[in-house]
BAFI-3210 file (N, C-alpha, C; in Angstrom, 3 decimals, decimal comma, padded with zeros to 6 digits):
// residues 103
n [1|2|3|4|5|6|7|8|9|10|11|12|13|14|15|16|17|18|19|20|21|22|23|24|25|26|27|28|29|30|31|32|33|34|35|36|37|38|39|40|41|42|43|44|45|46|47|48|49|50|51|52|53|54|55|56|57|58|59|60|61|62|63|64|65|66|67|68|69|70|71|72|73|74|75|76|77|78|79|80|81|82|83|84|85|86|87|88|89|90|91|92|93|94|95|96|97|98|99|100|101|102|103]
n.u [046,708|047,867|049,942|049,898|048,942|051,154|053,123|051,717|052,245|054,994|055,754|054,182|055,544|058,358|057,184|056,705|058,260|060,133|058,894|059,001|061,717|062,099|061,015|062,110|064,843|063,989|062,977|065,655|066,937|065,509|065,114|067,931|068,450|066,697|064,969|064,196|065,922|067,990|067,094|065,868|068,607|069,626|068,044|068,610|071,539|070,705|069,777|071,748|073,048|071,835|071,856|074,226|074,241|071,928|070,253|072,146|072,233|069,235|068,674|070,745|069,902|067,629|068,488|070,034|068,126|066,554|068,324|068,581|066,737|066,484|068,151|067,260|064,839|065,942|067,205|065,095|063,780|065,715|065,350|063,354|063,501|065,632|064,324|062,629|064,405|065,673|063,114|062,403|064,465|064,641|061,803|061,839|064,136|062,775|060,533|062,538|063,534|060,953|060,384|062,216|062,626|060,264|060,980]
n.v [-043,536|-040,977|-041,258|-041,247|-038,407|-036,920|-038,121|-036,821|-034,292|-033,610|-034,302|-032,166|-029,944|-030,305|-030,037|-027,178|-026,000|-026,245|-025,159|-022,319|-022,371|-022,306|-020,308|-018,043|-018,243|-017,818|-015,222|-013,444|-014,371|-013,757|-010,936|-009,999|-010,579|-008,838|-006,478|-003,840|-002,943|-002,494|-001,064|000,843|002,428|003,409|005,197|006,806|007,255|008,619|011,281|012,208|013,170|014,646|016,677|017,870|019,744|021,304|022,444|021,700|021,006|020,478|018,338|016,658|016,538|015,025|012,293|011,405|010,568|008,890|006,703|006,233|005,435|003,456|001,651|001,170|-000,455|-002,646|-003,731|-004,000|-006,354|-008,089|-008,466|-009,879|-011,807|-013,247|-014,050|-015,573|-017,583|-017,914|-018,629|-021,046|-023,070|-023,046|-024,670|-026,799|-028,022|-028,255|-029,887|-032,385|-032,859|-033,718|-035,365|-037,621|-037,815|-039,430|-041,892]
n.w [-003,963|-003,138|-003,873|-006,502|-006,680|-005,388|-007,796|-009,949|-009,448|-009,285|-011,986|-013,256|-012,076|-013,854|-016,001|-016,241|-015,414|-017,326|-019,467|-018,703|-018,799|-021,322|-021,819|-021,157|-022,301|-025,123|-024,942|-023,960|-026,676|-028,378|-028,143|-028,671|-030,775|-032,398|-035,085|-034,264|-032,203|-033,910|-035,416|-033,892|-032,941|-035,638|-036,612|-034,209|-034,715|-037,384|-036,758|-034,856|-037,011|-038,574|-036,512|-036,489|-038,833|-038,160|-035,636|-032,995|-030,236|-029,183|-031,052|-030,371|-027,654|-028,115|-029,261|-027,496|-025,596|-026,903|-026,991|-024,601|-023,226|-025,359|-024,163|-021,525|-022,688|-023,103|-020,545|-018,951|-020,688|-020,413|-018,077|-017,094|-018,971|-017,688|-014,900|-015,455|-016,289|-013,947|-012,394|-013,870|-013,464|-010,818|-010,756|-012,004|-010,196|-008,281|-009,181|-009,348|-007,346|-005,706|-007,509|-007,520|-004,305|-003,839|-004,968]
ca.u [046,461|048,137|051,381|049,807|048,450|052,355|053,957|051,729|052,409|056,443|055,710|053,893|056,756|058,995|057,154|056,029|059,619|061,301|058,551|059,911|063,388|062,665|060,822|062,929|065,818|062,983|063,081|066,490|067,484|064,734|065,938|069,181|068,228|065,608|064,807|063,511|067,100|068,865|065,956|066,483|069,831|070,160|067,669|069,593|072,591|070,407|069,255|072,621|074,171|071,189|072,150|075,462|073,716|070,751|070,250|073,038|071,580|067,890|068,807|071,302|069,314|066,630|069,187|070,653|067,464|066,619|069,861|068,646|065,265|067,036|069,079|065,762|064,087|067,029|066,853|063,519|063,447|066,850|065,221|062,060|064,412|066,245|063,334|061,791|064,963|065,485|062,080|062,036|065,699|063,973|060,664|062,543|064,784|062,045|060,286|062,950|063,662|060,221|059,857|063,644|061,822|058,673|061,459]
ca.v [-042,055|-039,878|-041,310|-040,453|-037,039|-036,145|-037,781|-035,875|-032,418|-033,231|-033,724|-030,593|-028,667|-030,359|-029,431|-026,073|-025,329|-026,702|-024,504|-021,002|-022,023|-022,379|-018,985|-017,689|-018,455|-017,393|-013,720|-013,824|-014,323|-012,604|-009,096|-009,902|-010,762|-008,068|-005,310|-002,823|-002,690|-002,117|000,732|002,615|002,938|003,144|006,770|007,727|008,112|010,029|012,093|013,049|013,649|016,077|017,744|018,633|020,487|022,171|022,741|020,950|021,343|019,498|016,917|015,572|015,906|013,576|011,149|010,950|010,306|007,792|005,666|006,273|004,565|001,515|001,230|000,944|-001,381|-003,524|-003,986|-004,506|-007,366|-008,445|-008,850|-010,522|-013,292|-014,040|-014,469|-016,895|-018,932|-018,298|-019,427|-022,086|-024,055|-023,563|-025,379|-027,909|-028,446|-028,999|-030,922|-033,680|-033,414|-034,112|-037,135|-038,544|-038,478|-040,257|-043,371]
ca.w [-004,784|-002,794|-004,888|-007,906|-006,797|-005,739|-008,967|-010,962|-009,384|-009,767|-013,647|-013,734|-011,835|-014,478|-017,258|-015,839|-015,194|-018,933|-020,405|-018,062|-018,834|-022,930|-022,229|-020,899|-023,146|-026,355|-024,639|-024,127|-028,169|-029,530|-028,112|-028,890|-032,789|-032,794|-036,170|-033,309|-031,734|-035,130|-036,314|-033,142|-033,617|-037,352|-036,240|-033,474|-035,962|-038,554|-035,351|-034,778|-038,025|-038,555|-035,711|-036,813|-039,595|-037,926|-033,872|-032,206|-028,809|-029,325|-031,989|-029,745|-026,929|-028,552|-029,883|-026,251|-024,861|-027,777|-027,197|-023,076|-023,730|-025,802|-023,103|-020,324|-023,160|-023,592|-019,547|-018,920|-021,225|-020,285|-016,752|-017,849|-019,638|-016,496|-014,328|-016,345|-016,643|-012,580|-011,887|-014,973|-012,847|-009,846|-010,762|-012,475|-008,921|-007,305|-009,396|-010,117|-005,998|-005,184|-007,910|-006,683|-002,756|-004,317|-005,747]
c.u [047,248|049,767|051,301|049,605|050,407|053,055|053,547|052,012|054,072|056,239|055,096|054,812|057,567|058,754|057,337|057,329|060,634|060,172|059,079|060,874|063,202|062,060|061,565|064,172|065,364|063,125|064,356|067,365|066,881|065,184|067,013|069,309|067,160|065,892|064,977|064,729|067,745|067,876|066,353|067,628|070,565|069,436|068,103|070,730|072,168|069,923|070,177|073,850|073,391|071,384|073,213|075,263|072,769|071,390|071,070|072,170|069,805|068,125|069,827|071,234|068,293|067,378|069,730|069,001|066,784|067,178|069,368|067,782|065,248|067,102|067,942|065,250|064,669|066,847|066,136|063,511|064,571|066,492|064,238|062,962|065,117|065,462|062,857|063,065|065,203|064,388|062,201|063,295|065,065|062,669|061,307|063,639|063,893|060,883|061,089|063,255|062,434|059,877|061,100|062,930|060,850|059,577|062,367]
c.v [-040,960|-039,879|-040,877|-038,782|-036,850|-036,827|-036,579|-034,262|-032,654|-033,321|-032,042|-029,583|-029,197|-029,671|-028,079|-025,388|-025,207|-025,456|-022,885|-021,344|-021,918|-020,754|-017,977|-017,374|-017,518|-016,048|-012,642|-013,396|-013,502|-010,939|-009,220|-010,154|-009,721|-006,620|-003,819|-002,332|-001,712|-001,042|001,605|002,784|003,353|004,926|007,395|008,869|009,042|011,291|012,852|013,494|015,088|016,998|018,478|019,820|021,433|022,674|021,569|020,078|020,288|018,301|016,282|015,380|014,545|012,657|010,339|010,618|008,990|006,536|005,187|005,314|003,010|000,641|000,414|-000,343|-002,811|-004,740|-004,265|-006,069|-008,927|-009,487|-010,019|-011,931|-014,056|-014,189|-015,281|-017,981|-019,346|-019,446|-021,227|-023,085|-023,886|-024,493|-026,747|-029,071|-029,255|-030,153|-032,297|-033,775|-033,973|-035,498|-038,144|-038,808|-039,213|-041,516|-043,691]
c.w [-004,542|-003,725|-006,104|-007,918|-006,611|-007,207|-009,869|-010,833|-009,449|-011,071|-013,725|-013,080|-012,667|-015,961|-017,338|-015,874|-017,015|-019,551|-020,137|-018,677|-020,208|-023,277|-022,216|-022,002|-024,406|-026,339|-024,959|-025,490|-028,713|-029,605|-028,248|-030,535|-033,210|-033,960|-035,015|-033,177|-032,714|-035,592|-035,486|-033,178|-034,755|-037,390|-035,481|-033,949|-037,045|-037,750|-035,564|-035,464|-038,270|-037,735|-036,066|-037,751|-039,201|-036,154|-033,484|-031,115|-028,840|-030,002|-030,727|-028,245|-026,950|-028,983|-028,247|-025,620|-025,519|-027,191|-025,408|-022,992|-023,951|-024,654|-021,835|-021,422|-023,173|-021,916|-019,066|-019,112|-020,762|-018,765|-016,784|-018,276|-018,525|-016,083|-014,641|-016,350|-014,955|-012,275|-012,901|-013,698|-011,243|-009,743|-010,985|-011,286|-008,486|-007,557|-009,253|-008,374|-005,605|-005,976|-007,809|-005,046|-002,918|-004,580|-005,335]
res [x|x|x|x|x|x|x|x|x|x|x|x|x|x|x|x|x|x|x|x|x|x|x|x|x|x|x|x|x|x|x|x|x|x|x|x|x|x|x|x|x|x|x|x|x|x|x|x|x|x|x|x|x|x|x|x|x|x|x|x|x|x|x|x|x|x|x|x|x|x|x|x|x|x|x|x|x|x|x|x|x|x|x|x|x|x|x|x|x|x|x|x|x|x|x|x|x|x|x|x|x|x|x]
***
């Protein structure tokens, strides 16, 4: 009975670790290919061009703020993706080690 529970626990750890690993890769790939990133960059470029024709100071400050926020968004999603990958690898390793010690 306890052997079945340990085997089931090891299998669940491997499955959850694999799902976490895949989700982490999806989060990283999704943000790399995101249209939102392109739109924000285009808007910042338009804002900078407009700033040359009108009030330069406030327009460039707005563009700078926009680029800074975009960078923070990328860092946050990158952190989430990397955390999911690290947790997934740890769960996979733990599940496989537990399974290997059983047999």
